[in-house]
N, C-alpha and C positions, 0 to 999 in steps of 0.2 A: 764565749761564755766565761765569767770570772771564776775564781776559786769557790767563793760562796755559792754561785750558781750550780757548779759541778758537785759540790757536797750535797746540796739540796737534792738535785737529780738522783744522785746515788742513794740517798736516803729514801726518797719516794719509791725508787725501783726496788730496794730492800724490803720496804713496807708492803708493797704489792706481792713480793714473792712470799712474804709470810702469810699474808691473807690468803693467797692461793693455795698455800700449803695446808691450810685448817680443813679437816674433813667435814666441818659443820657449814651450812650455808649462812653466810653474812651479806647483808645489804644495807646501804646508807640511803636514807630517805631525806630529801631536801625539804625546804620550808614549805613549797608548794605541793608537796605529796608526791613528788616524781622521784623514781630511782635514780640516785646520782652516781652509785657505784655498786658493784657486786663482785663476789669471788667465784672461782670456778665450780665450787660445791653449789653454789645458788643457781648456776646454769643448769646443773644436773636436776636439782630439786624442781624448779620451775619449768625445765624442759624448754628453755629460751637462752639464746646466747646473751653474752653481756652486753653487746651492742645493741640488741633489741631491747634488753632489760632496761637500759638507760633511756629508752623512749617511752617506757611505760609508766602509768601512774600506780602507785601502790594498790589502790582500791580495785584496778582492773586485774590484779594478780590473785586476789584472795576473795573468798565468799562474800557475798552481799551483807553488810552489817557485821563483818568480822570483829571480834574483840581486839585484833591486832590494831585495826585502825584508831579505836579509842586508846589503846595503850601508847601509841606514837604520840598522839595529842597531849595525853596526860604527862608523858616525859617531857615533851617539848615546853609544856607551861610550868612544871614543877622543877625542872632541871635536875631530876634525880632518876636513877635507874629503877625498872620495875621489872619482876618476873611474873609470868603466868604460865600454868602447866596444863597439858592435855587440851590444846586447842586444835580444833579441826580445821585444816586449811584446804580441804579437798574442794574441787570445782569441776563443772562439766568438762573442762579442758584438761584437768588432772584429776580423774576419778581415783576411787580407791581409798584405802585407809591412809590418811595424812595427818595422824595426830602428832602434834609437836609440843615441845617445850620452848616458850618464847622468853628471850632475855633482850630487853630493850633499854638502851642508854643514851644519854645526850653525848654530843660531840663538842667539847670545850672550844676546840680551835675554830669551829664553824657553827656559829649561833643559828638555832633553829633546825639544825641537821641532826637526825637521829640514827643511831646504829641498831640494827635488828639481827640478832643471831637465833637460828633455828635449831633445835636439837629434836630429831625425829624420835618418837616414842615407839613407833612400829617395830623397829629393829630390836630394842630391849624387849618389848612384849613378846615378839615372836620368838626370841631366844629363850625366855622363860617357858613358852609352850613346848619348845623342843625337848626340854628336860621331861615334860609329861608324855610326849610321844615316845621317847626312848624307854621311859620307864614302863610304858604299856607294851612295847615290843619285847622288854625283858620278861614281863609278866607272861606274855604268850610264849616265850621260850621255855619257861618253866613248865607252863600248862602243856605245851607239845610234848616235852620229854615224859610226862605223867600219862598223857593220852596214849602215846604209842605203847607203853608198857601194860597199863591198866585196861586199855579198851580193845586193842587189835587182838590179843590173845583170846579173850572170851568171845569176840566176834567170829574168830576162826572156828571155835567149837560150834557156835550157834550156826554157822553156815554148813558145816560138816554134817551136823545132825539133820538140818533141812534137806540136804542132798539125799541122805539115807532115807528119810521119809517120803522123799519124791519117788523113789523107786517102787514103793508099794502103794502109793496114793492114786485115787481115782482122778479123773480129769479137772473136777471142781477143786479138789484139794491140792492138786498139782499147781494149780494157779496160786495158791497161798504159799506154798513152798517156794516157788519161783520168786514171789514178792518178797520173802524173807531174805532169800539169797541176793537179790537186787539191792535191797536197802542195806544189807551188810556190806556190800561192796561199795556202796555210795558213801557210807560211814568211813570205811577204810581209806578211801580216795580223799576224804576231807582232812582225816589225820595225817596222811602223807604229806598234804600240802602244809599242814601246820608243822610238821617236822623239819621243814625248812628253817623255821624261826630258832630252832635248838642247834642248829649247826654253828659251832663256834671255831671251826679251822680257820687258820690265817688265810687271808684272801691273796691270790696271785695276782700282783698289780705291776703295771708297766705304764710308761707314757702313752696316753691314747689321745688320738685326735677327735675331739668331740663332734666335729662337723661330719667326719666319716660315719660316726655312730648315728647321728641325726638323720643323715641322708638314707642310711640303711632303714632306720625305723620308719621314714616317710614312704620308701618304696614298699615295705611290708604292707603299711596302711593302705596305700593307694592300689595295692593289688587285692585287698580283701575288705575289711570292714569299713574302710575309709574310701571307697570309690566314689561316693557322692559328695566328698568334702573338697573344698578349695584349700590348698596348703600355700602359706607364704612363708618365706624365710628372711630374717635379718640377721646376718652372721657378721661378727667381728673377725675379719681375715687374719688379724695379727695375734689372735688368742693363743697362748702357749698351751701345751698339752697338759691334760689332767692325768693325775696319778691314779689309776683306777683299773679295774677288772672290765674288760671290753663287753664280755658277755653279760655281765650284771648291769652294766649301763644300758646296754640294748633292752635288758628286761624292765628296767626303771621307766626309760621313756616310752617303750612300746605300751606300757600299761597306762601311763599319762596320757598318751595320744589315744589310746582306745577308750579311756574313760572320757575325754573330750569328745570324741566321735559319738559315743553313745549318749553324751548328755545333749549334743546337737540333734540327734535323731535322724532317721532315714528320710523323713518326709519334709525336711527343711531345705528349700531351694537355695538359700544363701548361707549355708554353713561354712564356716572358715575357721581353720586352725593356724594359729601364727607361732612359729618357732623362732627363737631368737636367742643369741649369745652375746655376752658383752663382759668387759673387764671392769669390775667394781671394787676398787681398792678402798680399804676402811673397815671392813668387817673381819675382826679377829677373834680367835677363840683360845681361852687359856686351859690347858690340860689339867685335870686334878693331880696333886702331888708333884707339880712341876712348874717351874717359871717360864716354861717354853710357851710362846704364843703363836699359834698358827693362824696364817692368813687364809681367808676364803675369798679370793678375788674373782673366781670364775662363776658367772652367773649364767644360768641356762633356764629359759622360760618357755612354757607351753601355754599358749593363751586360746581361748575359744569364745565364740559368740553365742553360747547356748544359753538356757535359762538360768543357769546359776546354781550354786549350792544352797539349800535351805539354810537360813541364818542360824537355826537352832543346832543344826549338824556340824557347822563350820569349825567350832573349837574342838570337836571329837573326831574330825574327818580321818586322822591317822590312827585311831584307836581300832583294835581288832573288832570284828563284827559289826561294824557301823557302815551301812551302805544305804544308797537311795534306790538300788536296783531291786526289783521284785524277786529275782532268782539269784542275787548276788550272795557271796558268802561273807563279804566284809573283810577279806583278808589281803586284798590286792594292795591297797595303799599302805596298810600296816607292814607289809613286806618291803614296799618301796621305802617307807621311813626307815626300816632296819638296814636295808643296803646302803643308802645314803649316810646314815649314822656311821656304819661300819667302815666307810671311806673317810670319815673325819668331816662330812659335810652336814648341811642342814637343808630342810625343804619346808615351805610354807605355801599356803593357799590364800589368795585374796579373791573374793567373789562378789559380783554384783550381776543383776540380769545383763546378758549380752557382754560380759567382760569378766571372765574367770581366768585367773592366772596361777599356775603352779610354778613357784620359783625354787630352783636348786642352786645352792652356793656350795662349791667344793674348792678344795685346794689344788694348787697347780704343781706340777712336775718340777722339782727343784734341781735336777741333774746330778744329785749325789747317789742316786740308786736307792734312795729310801724315801718314803713319804711320812706324813704324819701319822701317828697311831689312831685306831679307832676312837671316836669320841663318845665313850661309853656313859660318862656323867660329868661333862665339863662344867666348869664355871665361866660364865660368860662376862666379858668386860667390855 
């Protein structure tokens, strides 16, 4: 190969490196509508390897009649770039929320070839919702502190008075005094649960192997409420440790697995819970009052094939007192959101019938003995 050929090869290799370094999916569409090339991020988005993508027609990767197909034709004929926002690219093969912003441009070096860049809207929208979730958790913190002082003390007096009345009451009245005591105890237990939200003490954290935590949670589930459930795991064995409190992680994932099991129900023969871990670089969080940006590359998912979360409840799922259970208090997922937020992470839920996913993104252990501070009110970029 001559010098010019070597230079061209080096430039092509450098271009491929730059393309693959981009966190956004990029594909090149040829004149006949076939995928001519794609970067690594596109592999992740479409869940297909580059070698297989190059054998696919664009129309086979997007929903029938997708606006993206018309945009590609428009750019090819006009020779000018076009943008379109909040386009849904979900398909039966790739279900869930897949809203993207599309940036489509012609490729001057190759006539009739078009470059498409996708920017997922779901991450940005979910980040915005995290602020709401954490704001709700802080509201519960203030409410819990007030309840502990203003309600528990009067309840103690009410219970004491009922016990004194019980000593001189007849059998019928004793039933009523017993009812007063039982209900007072029930309210105290509810307030005790809410007091957890007002605990602002620093968290004792250390590097934790998340797979050990998830295996422990699975064993607890299989020996109790999840006996009837089939569990499957897809773990990334090379995953680095998470900087966290092990007991609180157990509490988080035990709650999520228990909710998944209750959603499936005891009478479902094909109930399945899928637990997965993965390394997903690209999600970064900027802390308020600082230029420090914390990476959240550790992804932990709990999926179930239950009936799903009602659509009207989904935006408020992590708010306190929101529940689909007839006897639930609606504090479990609010506490989960608080714990994950205190660890500097985020949690989101995507739900469709037979495909509900709770996704937790958390920082990894950096090895310097300190992790990121709690994400109380971050700005997301």
